[in-house]
C-alpha positions in Angstrom: 48.9 -79.3 -52.6 51.5 -79.0 -49.8 52.8 -75.8 -51.5 49.3 -74.3 -51.4 48.9 -75.2 -47.7 52.3 -73.8 -46.9 51.6 -70.4 -48.4 48.1 -70.0 -47.0 49.2 -69.1 -43.5 48.9 -65.4 -42.5 51.7 -63.6 -40.8 51.7 -60.9 -38.2 54.4 -59.0 -36.4 54.3 -61.8 -33.7 55.0 -64.6 -36.2 58.2 -66.4 -35.2 60.9 -66.1 -37.8 61.4 -69.8 -38.4 57.6 -70.2 -39.0 57.7 -67.3 -41.4 60.7 -68.5 -43.3 59.3 -72.0 -43.6 55.9 -70.9 -44.7 57.0 -68.1 -47.0 60.5 -68.8 -48.4 60.3 -65.6 -50.4 61.0 -63.8 -47.1 64.6 -65.2 -47.3 65.5 -62.7 -49.9 64.3 -59.9 -47.6 66.5 -61.3 -44.8 69.5 -61.5 -47.1 69.0 -57.9 -48.4 69.0 -56.7 -44.8 72.0 -58.8 -43.9 70.0 -60.7 -41.4 71.2 -64.2 -40.5 67.8 -65.6 -39.5 68.0 -68.6 -41.9 69.5 -71.3 -39.7 69.7 -69.1 -36.6 69.0 -70.9 -33.3 67.0 -68.0 -32.1 64.6 -68.0 -35.2 62.1 -70.2 -33.3 62.0 -67.6 -30.5 62.3 -64.3 -32.3 59.4 -62.6 -34.0 59.7 -59.8 -36.6 60.2 -57.1 -33.9 62.8 -59.0 -32.0 64.8 -59.8 -35.2 64.6 -56.2 -36.4 65.8 -54.8 -33.1 68.6 -57.4 -32.9 69.9 -56.2 -36.3 69.4 -52.5 -35.7 66.5 -52.2 -38.2 63.1 -50.4 -37.9 60.6 -53.2 -37.1 57.7 -51.5 -39.0 59.8 -51.0 -42.1 61.0 -54.7 -42.0 57.4 -56.0 -41.5 56.3 -53.9 -44.4 59.1 -55.2 -46.6 58.2 -58.8 -45.6 54.5 -58.4 -46.4 55.3 -56.8 -49.7 57.5 -59.7 -50.7 54.8 -62.2 -49.7 52.2 -60.2 -51.6 54.3 -60.1 -54.7 54.8 -63.9 -54.7 51.1 -64.5 -54.3 50.4 -62.4 -57.4 52.8 -64.6 -59.5 
């Protein structure tokens, strides 16, 4: 039941990274692939997708697309 509730939250580009990583652990793989250190970062509770992408020199739109794709794949499993 807790797992169902945890995964039901929708994300947006303004979702804070810690909220996204907690609610959608499949996003951790996306962060690791992009060499982002968001997991455990003190700024994760302040940074949204755009902030994190810019901080790591990534395209925010491409990162958000990759994140939503990972979440979509996990929901189909």
